[in-house]
Biopython code that builds the backbone (N, CA, C, O; Angstrom):
import numpy as np
from Bio.PDB.StructureBuilder import StructureBuilder

atoms = [
    (1, "MET", "N", (0.759, -1.164, 0.035)),
    (1, "MET", "CA", (-0.093, -0.179, 0.012)),
    (1, "MET", "C", (0.825, 1.274, -0.079)),
    (1, "MET", "O", (2.018, 1.161, 0.202)),
    (2, "LYS", "N", (0.406, 2.382, -0.390)),
    (2, "LYS", "CA", (1.232, 3.394, -0.616)),
    (2, "LYS", "C", (1.491, 4.132, 0.739)),
    (2, "LYS", "O", (2.326, 5.034, 0.813)),
    (3, "TRP", "N", (0.774, 3.734, 1.766)),
    (3, "TRP", "CA", (1.181, 4.220, 3.165)),
    (3, "TRP", "C", (2.093, 3.166, 3.941)),
    (3, "TRP", "O", (2.344, 3.376, 5.128)),
    (4, "ASP", "N", (2.502, 2.242, 3.410)),
    (4, "ASP", "CA", (3.463, 1.509, 4.071)),
    (4, "ASP", "C", (4.613, 2.197, 4.332)),
    (4, "ASP", "O", (5.053, 2.925, 3.442)),
    (5, "VAL", "N", (5.219, 2.108, 5.430)),
    (5, "VAL", "CA", (6.422, 2.832, 5.896)),
    (5, "VAL", "C", (7.538, 1.888, 5.501)),
    (5, "VAL", "O", (7.474, 0.700, 5.818)),
    (6, "ILE", "N", (8.511, 2.356, 4.850)),
    (6, "ILE", "CA", (9.679, 1.601, 4.586)),
    (6, "ILE", "C", (11.096, 1.967, 5.328)),
    (6, "ILE", "O", (12.121, 1.286, 5.360)),
    (7, "GLU", "N", (10.854, 3.179, 5.883)),
    (7, "GLU", "CA", (12.094, 3.704, 6.719)),
    (7, "GLU", "C", (11.564, 4.493, 7.923)),
    (7, "GLU", "O", (10.616, 5.263, 7.768)),
    (8, "VAL", "N", (12.095, 4.340, 9.012)),
    (8, "VAL", "CA", (11.860, 5.329, 10.118)),
    (8, "VAL", "C", (13.138, 5.455, 10.935)),
    (8, "VAL", "O", (13.844, 4.490, 11.227)),
    (9, "LYS", "N", (13.403, 6.813, 11.311)),
    (9, "LYS", "CA", (14.457, 7.125, 12.018)),
    (9, "LYS", "C", (13.944, 8.006, 13.254)),
    (9, "LYS", "O", (12.987, 8.778, 13.198)),
    (10, "VAL", "N", (14.773, 7.750, 14.425)),
    (10, "VAL", "CA", (14.465, 8.756, 15.497)),
    (10, "VAL", "C", (15.178, 10.059, 14.944)),
    (10, "VAL", "O", (16.319, 10.007, 14.485)),
    (11, "ALA", "N", (14.505, 11.126, 15.008)),
    (11, "ALA", "CA", (15.095, 12.376, 14.674)),
    (11, "ALA", "C", (15.128, 13.593, 15.568)),
    (11, "ALA", "O", (14.793, 14.720, 15.204)),
    (12, "GLY", "N", (15.554, 13.271, 16.751)),
    (12, "GLY", "CA", (15.630, 14.175, 18.091)),
    (12, "GLY", "C", (14.752, 13.603, 19.084)),
    (12, "GLY", "O", (14.251, 12.496, 18.887)),
    (13, "ASP", "N", (14.542, 14.205, 20.046)),
    (13, "ASP", "CA", (13.838, 13.753, 21.218)),
    (13, "ASP", "C", (12.225, 13.696, 20.887)),
    (13, "ASP", "O", (11.500, 14.683, 20.761)),
    (14, "PHE", "N", (11.892, 12.532, 20.792)),
    (14, "PHE", "CA", (10.296, 12.431, 20.668)),
    (14, "PHE", "C", (9.859, 12.912, 19.245)),
    (14, "PHE", "O", (8.800, 13.517, 19.079)),
    (15, "ALA", "N", (10.681, 12.630, 18.273)),
    (15, "ALA", "CA", (10.429, 12.846, 16.878)),
    (15, "ALA", "C", (10.913, 11.842, 15.941)),
    (15, "ALA", "O", (12.042, 11.372, 16.085)),
    (16, "LEU", "N", (10.102, 11.458, 14.936)),
    (16, "LEU", "CA", (10.757, 10.309, 13.984)),
    (16, "LEU", "C", (10.686, 11.014, 12.558)),
    (16, "LEU", "O", (9.904, 11.920, 12.270)),
    (17, "ALA", "N", (11.517, 10.516, 11.820)),
    (17, "ALA", "CA", (11.526, 10.872, 10.251)),
    (17, "ALA", "C", (10.922, 9.395, 9.728)),
    (17, "ALA", "O", (11.197, 8.323, 10.268)),
    (18, "VAL", "N", (10.020, 9.565, 8.536)),
    (18, "VAL", "CA", (9.493, 8.400, 8.161)),
    (18, "VAL", "C", (9.405, 8.619, 6.592)),
    (18, "VAL", "O", (9.164, 9.724, 6.104)),
    (19, "ARG", "N", (9.631, 7.419, 5.810)),
    (19, "ARG", "CA", (9.596, 7.365, 4.261)),
    (19, "ARG", "C", (8.678, 6.399, 4.043)),
    (19, "ARG", "O", (8.846, 5.283, 4.535)),
    (20, "PHE", "N", (7.557, 6.702, 3.257)),
    (20, "PHE", "CA", (6.494, 5.759, 2.888)),
    (20, "PHE", "C", (7.109, 4.950, 1.556)),
    (20, "PHE", "O", (8.154, 5.265, 0.987)),
    (21, "GLN", "N", (6.348, 3.984, 1.231)),
    (21, "GLN", "CA", (6.567, 3.143, -0.094)),
    (21, "GLN", "C", (6.706, 4.026, -1.299)),
    (21, "GLN", "O", (7.645, 3.927, -2.088)),
    (22, "ASN", "N", (5.684, 4.933, -1.410)),
    (22, "ASN", "CA", (5.738, 5.637, -2.696)),
    (22, "ASN", "C", (6.768, 6.880, -2.704)),
    (22, "ASN", "O", (6.800, 7.750, -3.575)),
    (23, "GLY", "N", (7.538, 6.807, -1.660)),
    (23, "GLY", "CA", (8.378, 8.005, -1.563)),
    (23, "GLY", "C", (8.127, 9.329, -0.830)),
    (23, "GLY", "O", (8.988, 10.204, -0.735)),
    (24, "LEU", "N", (6.885, 9.417, -0.317)),
    (24, "LEU", "CA", (6.639, 10.460, 0.465)),
    (24, "LEU", "C", (7.426, 10.457, 1.849)),
    (24, "LEU", "O", (7.540, 9.391, 2.453)),
    (25, "GLU", "N", (7.929, 11.545, 2.323)),
    (25, "GLU", "CA", (8.582, 11.590, 3.522)),
    (25, "GLU", "C", (8.273, 12.756, 4.405)),
    (25, "GLU", "O", (7.933, 13.816, 3.880)),
    (26, "GLY", "N", (8.364, 12.643, 5.730)),
    (26, "GLY", "CA", (7.971, 13.489, 6.485)),
    (26, "GLY", "C", (8.238, 13.348, 7.947)),
    (26, "GLY", "O", (8.982, 12.392, 8.168)),
    (27, "ALA", "N", (7.876, 13.980, 8.985)),
    (27, "ALA", "CA", (8.100, 14.036, 10.376)),
    (27, "ALA", "C", (6.671, 13.639, 11.206)),
    (27, "ALA", "O", (5.504, 13.946, 10.966)),
    (28, "VAL", "N", (7.221, 12.897, 12.189)),
    (28, "VAL", "CA", (6.061, 12.553, 13.214)),
    (28, "VAL", "C", (6.707, 13.089, 14.561)),
    (28, "VAL", "O", (7.740, 12.594, 15.012)),
    (29, "ARG", "N", (6.044, 14.112, 15.163)),
    (29, "ARG", "CA", (6.336, 14.748, 16.279)),
    (29, "ARG", "C", (5.364, 14.472, 17.273)),
    (29, "ARG", "O", (4.158, 14.613, 17.069)),
    (30, "PHE", "N", (6.055, 13.918, 18.791)),
    (30, "PHE", "CA", (5.040, 13.771, 19.794)),
    (30, "PHE", "C", (5.120, 14.633, 20.905)),
    (30, "PHE", "O", (6.216, 14.725, 21.459)),
    (31, "LEU", "N", (4.101, 15.329, 21.365)),
    (31, "LEU", "CA", (3.946, 16.343, 22.430)),
    (31, "LEU", "C", (3.903, 15.415, 23.755)),
    (31, "LEU", "O", (3.572, 14.234, 23.646)),
    (32, "PRO", "N", (4.197, 15.898, 24.836)),
    (32, "PRO", "CA", (4.213, 15.211, 26.200)),
    (32, "PRO", "C", (2.955, 14.539, 26.497)),
    (32, "PRO", "O", (2.904, 13.462, 27.090)),
    (33, "SER", "N", (1.755, 15.302, 26.003)),
    (33, "SER", "CA", (0.441, 15.117, 26.379)),
    (33, "SER", "C", (0.053, 13.508, 25.732)),
    (33, "SER", "O", (-0.789, 12.748, 26.210)),
    (34, "PHE", "N", (0.924, 13.243, 24.512)),
    (34, "PHE", "CA", (0.650, 11.926, 23.868)),
    (34, "PHE", "C", (0.942, 10.737, 24.647)),
    (34, "PHE", "O", (0.459, 9.648, 24.338)),
    (35, "PHE", "N", (1.781, 10.910, 25.736)),
    (35, "PHE", "CA", (2.308, 9.621, 26.371)),
    (35, "PHE", "C", (1.243, 9.455, 27.693)),
    (35, "PHE", "O", (1.341, 9.983, 28.801)),
    (36, "ARG", "N", (0.391, 8.709, 27.277)),
    (36, "ARG", "CA", (-0.646, 8.298, 28.422)),
    (36, "ARG", "C", (-1.202, 7.035, 27.836)),
    (36, "ARG", "O", (-1.139, 6.743, 26.642)),
    (37, "GLY", "N", (-1.799, 6.249, 28.861)),
    (37, "GLY", "CA", (-2.514, 5.057, 28.643)),
    (37, "GLY", "C", (-1.315, 4.038, 28.305)),
    (37, "GLY", "O", (-0.283, 3.916, 28.964)),
    (38, "VAL", "N", (-1.672, 3.322, 27.127)),
    (38, "VAL", "CA", (-0.736, 2.313, 26.652)),
    (38, "VAL", "C", (0.670, 2.810, 26.096)),
    (38, "VAL", "O", (1.659, 2.105, 25.897)),
    (39, "PHE", "N", (0.547, 4.112, 25.899)),
    (39, "PHE", "CA", (1.825, 4.902, 25.438)),
    (39, "PHE", "C", (2.630, 5.519, 26.313)),
    (39, "PHE", "O", (3.550, 6.230, 25.907)),
    (40, "THR", "N", (2.370, 5.314, 27.739)),
    (40, "THR", "CA", (2.979, 5.994, 28.884)),
    (40, "THR", "C", (4.667, 5.651, 28.830)),
    (40, "THR", "O", (5.550, 6.499, 28.957)),
    (41, "HIS", "N", (4.835, 4.469, 28.652)),
    (41, "HIS", "CA", (6.219, 4.046, 28.812)),
    (41, "HIS", "C", (7.253, 4.611, 27.863)),
    (41, "HIS", "O", (8.456, 4.766, 28.075)),
    (42, "LEU", "N", (6.436, 4.936, 26.589)),
    (42, "LEU", "CA", (7.383, 5.617, 25.638)),
    (42, "LEU", "C", (7.961, 7.080, 26.139)),
    (42, "LEU", "O", (8.927, 7.627, 25.607)),
    (43, "SER", "N", (7.373, 7.511, 27.013)),
    (43, "SER", "CA", (7.886, 8.776, 27.552)),
    (43, "SER", "C", (9.363, 8.827, 27.803)),
    (43, "SER", "O", (10.043, 9.850, 27.724)),
    (44, "ASN", "N", (9.865, 7.451, 28.161)),
    (44, "ASN", "CA", (11.127, 7.217, 28.451)),
    (44, "ASN", "C", (11.921, 7.219, 27.239)),
    (44, "ASN", "O", (11.717, 6.277, 26.474)),
    (45, "LEU", "N", (12.765, 8.066, 26.916)),
    (45, "LEU", "CA", (13.256, 8.170, 25.712)),
    (45, "LEU", "C", (14.147, 6.956, 25.061)),
    (45, "LEU", "O", (14.169, 6.805, 23.839)),
    (46, "SER", "N", (14.857, 6.128, 25.915)),
    (46, "SER", "CA", (15.219, 4.818, 25.499)),
    (46, "SER", "C", (14.261, 3.978, 24.875)),
    (46, "SER", "O", (14.434, 3.383, 23.811)),
    (47, "GLU", "N", (13.012, 3.951, 25.741)),
    (47, "GLU", "CA", (12.004, 3.031, 24.968)),
    (47, "GLU", "C", (11.584, 3.682, 23.598)),
    (47, "GLU", "O", (11.560, 3.054, 22.539)),
    (48, "PHE", "N", (11.264, 4.975, 23.733)),
    (48, "PHE", "CA", (10.899, 5.540, 22.367)),
    (48, "PHE", "C", (11.755, 5.197, 21.284)),
    (48, "PHE", "O", (11.249, 4.908, 20.200)),
    (49, "GLN", "N", (13.132, 5.192, 21.459)),
    (49, "GLN", "CA", (14.034, 5.099, 20.383)),
    (49, "GLN", "C", (14.022, 3.559, 19.991)),
    (49, "GLN", "O", (14.690, 3.266, 19.000)),
    (50, "LYS", "N", (13.379, 2.591, 20.614)),
    (50, "LYS", "CA", (13.208, 1.222, 20.099)),
    (50, "LYS", "C", (12.236, 0.998, 18.956)),
    (50, "LYS", "O", (11.884, -0.128, 18.606)),
    (51, "VAL", "N", (11.816, 2.134, 18.387)),
    (51, "VAL", "CA", (10.998, 2.202, 17.198)),
    (51, "VAL", "C", (11.369, 1.184, 16.314)),
    (51, "VAL", "O", (12.562, 0.885, 16.288)),
    (52, "GLN", "N", (10.533, 0.549, 15.532)),
    (52, "GLN", "CA", (10.959, -0.314, 14.340)),
    (52, "GLN", "C", (9.650, -0.371, 13.383)),
    (52, "GLN", "O", (8.602, 0.159, 13.751)),
    (53, "ILE", "N", (9.756, -1.012, 12.190)),
    (53, "ILE", "CA", (8.980, -1.267, 11.402)),
    (53, "ILE", "C", (8.533, -2.704, 11.316)),
    (53, "ILE", "O", (9.390, -3.577, 11.185)),
    (54, "VAL", "N", (7.291, -3.005, 11.378)),
    (54, "VAL", "CA", (6.805, -4.378, 11.340)),
    (54, "VAL", "C", (5.546, -4.545, 10.241)),
    (54, "VAL", "O", (4.378, -4.230, 10.471)),
    (55, "ASP", "N", (5.970, -5.011, 9.221)),
    (55, "ASP", "CA", (4.780, -5.254, 8.059)),
    (55, "ASP", "C", (4.443, -3.864, 7.610)),
    (55, "ASP", "O", (3.257, -3.625, 7.382)),
    (56, "GLY", "N", (5.427, -2.821, 7.439)),
    (56, "GLY", "CA", (4.984, -1.562, 6.856)),
    (56, "GLY", "C", (4.568, -0.647, 8.019)),
    (56, "GLY", "O", (4.258, 0.503, 7.710)),
    (57, "VAL", "N", (4.519, -0.998, 9.308)),
    (57, "VAL", "CA", (3.853, -0.297, 10.293)),
    (57, "VAL", "C", (4.974, 0.165, 11.208)),
    (57, "VAL", "O", (5.964, -0.528, 11.446)),
    (58, "VAL", "N", (4.746, 1.459, 11.741)),
    (58, "VAL", "CA", (5.602, 1.844, 12.684)),
    (58, "VAL", "C", (5.260, 1.493, 14.061)),
    (58, "VAL", "O", (4.180, 1.865, 14.520)),
    (59, "THR", "N", (6.125, 0.772, 14.799)),
    (59, "THR", "CA", (5.793, -0.074, 15.923)),
    (59, "THR", "C", (6.986, -0.131, 17.068)),
    (59, "THR", "O", (8.191, -0.125, 16.814)),
    (60, "TRP", "N", (6.386, -0.188, 18.394)),
    (60, "TRP", "CA", (7.136, -0.481, 19.366)),
    (60, "TRP", "C", (6.822, -1.749, 20.040)),
    (60, "TRP", "O", (5.791, -2.357, 19.751)),
    (61, "LEU", "N", (7.687, -2.202, 20.958)),
    (61, "LEU", "CA", (7.546, -3.555, 21.658)),
    (61, "LEU", "C", (6.104, -3.310, 22.532)),
    (61, "LEU", "O", (5.771, -2.253, 23.069)),
    (62, "GLY", "N", (5.413, -4.474, 22.520)),
    (62, "GLY", "CA", (4.186, -4.621, 23.336)),
    (62, "GLY", "C", (3.000, -4.304, 22.180)),
    (62, "GLY", "O", (1.886, -3.858, 22.455)),
    (63, "GLU", "N", (3.443, -4.602, 20.940)),
    (63, "GLU", "CA", (2.354, -4.358, 19.749)),
    (63, "GLU", "C", (1.764, -2.875, 19.717)),
    (63, "GLU", "O", (0.560, -2.797, 19.472)),
    (64, "LEU", "N", (2.434, -1.742, 19.927)),
    (64, "LEU", "CA", (1.952, -0.539, 20.006)),
    (64, "LEU", "C", (2.299, 0.070, 18.662)),
    (64, "LEU", "O", (3.484, 0.016, 18.335)),
    (65, "ASP", "N", (1.398, 0.664, 17.803)),
    (65, "ASP", "CA", (1.816, 1.026, 16.489)),
    (65, "ASP", "C", (0.908, 2.515, 16.318)),
    (65, "ASP", "O", (0.017, 2.863, 17.093)),
    (66, "LEU", "N", (1.295, 3.160, 15.306)),
    (66, "LEU", "CA", (0.727, 4.364, 15.006)),
    (66, "LEU", "C", (-0.153, 3.956, 13.623)),
    (66, "LEU", "O", (0.143, 3.082, 12.809)),
    (67, "ALA", "N", (-1.304, 4.837, 13.606)),
    (67, "ALA", "CA", (-2.238, 4.711, 12.376)),
    (67, "ALA", "C", (-1.729, 5.184, 11.186)),
    (67, "ALA", "O", (-1.597, 6.399, 11.037)),
    (68, "LEU", "N", (-1.360, 4.244, 10.134)),
    (68, "LEU", "CA", (-0.608, 4.616, 8.869)),
    (68, "LEU", "C", (-1.491, 5.603, 8.003)),
    (68, "LEU", "O", (-0.922, 6.498, 7.378)),
    (69, "ASN", "N", (-2.757, 5.478, 7.953)),
    (69, "ASN", "CA", (-3.549, 6.496, 7.139)),
    (69, "ASN", "C", (-3.520, 7.609, 7.540)),
    (69, "ASN", "O", (-3.309, 8.535, 6.757)),
    (70, "ALA", "N", (-3.731, 7.824, 8.915)),
    (70, "ALA", "CA", (-3.729, 9.164, 9.464)),
    (70, "ALA", "C", (-2.314, 9.843, 9.501)),
    (70, "ALA", "O", (-2.237, 11.069, 9.413)),
    (71, "MET", "N", (-1.226, 9.083, 9.628)),
    (71, "MET", "CA", (0.009, 9.566, 9.510)),
    (71, "MET", "C", (0.402, 9.958, 8.170)),
    (71, "MET", "O", (1.083, 10.977, 8.054)),
    (72, "TYR", "N", (0.033, 9.218, 7.021)),
    (72, "TYR", "CA", (0.256, 9.559, 5.611)),
    (72, "TYR", "C", (-0.627, 10.690, 5.451)),
    (72, "TYR", "O", (-0.069, 11.639, 4.900)),
    (73, "ALA", "N", (-1.927, 10.895, 5.786)),
    (73, "ALA", "CA", (-2.695, 12.149, 5.352)),
    (73, "ALA", "C", (-2.126, 13.418, 5.863)),
    (73, "ALA", "O", (-2.052, 14.440, 5.182)),
    (74, "ALA", "N", (-1.690, 13.302, 7.204)),
    (74, "ALA", "CA", (-1.152, 14.573, 7.749)),
    (74, "ALA", "C", (0.209, 15.091, 7.204)),
    (74, "ALA", "O", (0.606, 16.255, 7.144)),
    (75, "ILE", "N", (0.834, 13.931, 6.819)),
    (75, "ILE", "CA", (2.320, 14.434, 6.337)),
    (75, "ILE", "C", (2.213, 14.775, 4.822)),
    (75, "ILE", "O", (3.037, 15.554, 4.343)),
    (76, "GLU", "N", (1.206, 14.211, 4.019)),
    (76, "GLU", "CA", (0.915, 14.482, 2.702)),
    (76, "GLU", "C", (0.373, 16.032, 2.674)),
    (76, "GLU", "O", (0.625, 16.787, 1.735)),
    (77, "ASN", "N", (-0.325, 16.376, 3.706)),
    (77, "ASN", "CA", (-0.945, 17.610, 3.822)),
    (77, "ASN", "C", (-0.127, 18.813, 4.229)),
    (77, "ASN", "O", (-0.281, 19.929, 3.734)),
    (78, "SER", "N", (0.803, 18.492, 5.216)),
    (78, "SER", "CA", (1.637, 19.603, 5.857)),
    (78, "SER", "C", (3.001, 19.014, 6.199)),
    (78, "SER", "O", (3.674, 19.569, 7.068)),
    (79, "GLY", "N", (3.458, 17.919, 5.569)),
    (79, "GLY", "CA", (4.962, 17.565, 6.003)),
    (79, "GLY", "C", (5.123, 17.003, 7.461)),
    (79, "GLY", "O", (6.175, 16.489, 7.843)),
    (80, "GLU", "N", (4.077, 17.128, 8.199)),
    (80, "GLU", "CA", (4.440, 16.561, 9.458)),
    (80, "GLU", "C", (3.225, 15.940, 10.182)),
    (80, "GLU", "O", (2.153, 16.323, 9.713)),
    (81, "TRP", "N", (3.139, 15.101, 11.181)),
    (81, "TRP", "CA", (2.027, 14.575, 11.844)),
    (81, "TRP", "C", (2.439, 15.077, 13.309)),
    (81, "TRP", "O", (3.537, 14.721, 13.738)),
    (82, "LEU", "N", (1.705, 15.796, 14.007)),
    (82, "LEU", "CA", (1.773, 16.087, 15.472)),
    (82, "LEU", "C", (0.802, 15.463, 16.244)),
    (82, "LEU", "O", (-0.405, 15.591, 16.036)),
    (83, "LEU", "N", (1.361, 14.693, 17.257)),
    (83, "LEU", "CA", (0.654, 13.745, 18.035)),
    (83, "LEU", "C", (0.604, 14.469, 19.425)),
    (83, "LEU", "O", (1.603, 14.932, 19.976)),
    (84, "ASN", "N", (-0.626, 14.515, 19.915)),
    (84, "ASN", "CA", (-0.859, 15.065, 21.342)),
    (84, "ASN", "C", (-1.817, 14.391, 22.137)),
    (84, "ASN", "O", (-2.051, 14.777, 23.282)),
]
sb = StructureBuilder()
sb.init_structure("model")
sb.init_model(0)
sb.init_chain("A")
sb.init_seg("    ")
for serial, (resi, resn, name, xyz) in enumerate(atoms, 1):
    if name == "N":
        sb.init_residue(resn, " ", resi, " ")
    sb.init_atom(name, np.array(xyz, "f"), 0.0, 1.0, " ", f" {name:<3s}", serial, name[0])
structure = sb.get_structure()
């Protein structure tokens, strides 16, 4: 799918750079208010940095992932997706 992620890099504190299968690139930035509920432990930078791609999806241990369609739409529109 066009919104499969093929590359993810940590790009600063609580930010990612992603590249999609169709070549679209952008940033995903996380505000402190994002880290609640199942995502609480990702407020620890060393845990956040364990990001990986599984089957085209941005994922962390514990089967935590981000909504690809929402990420793609935001990056296509403004170059970044801000999560709060």
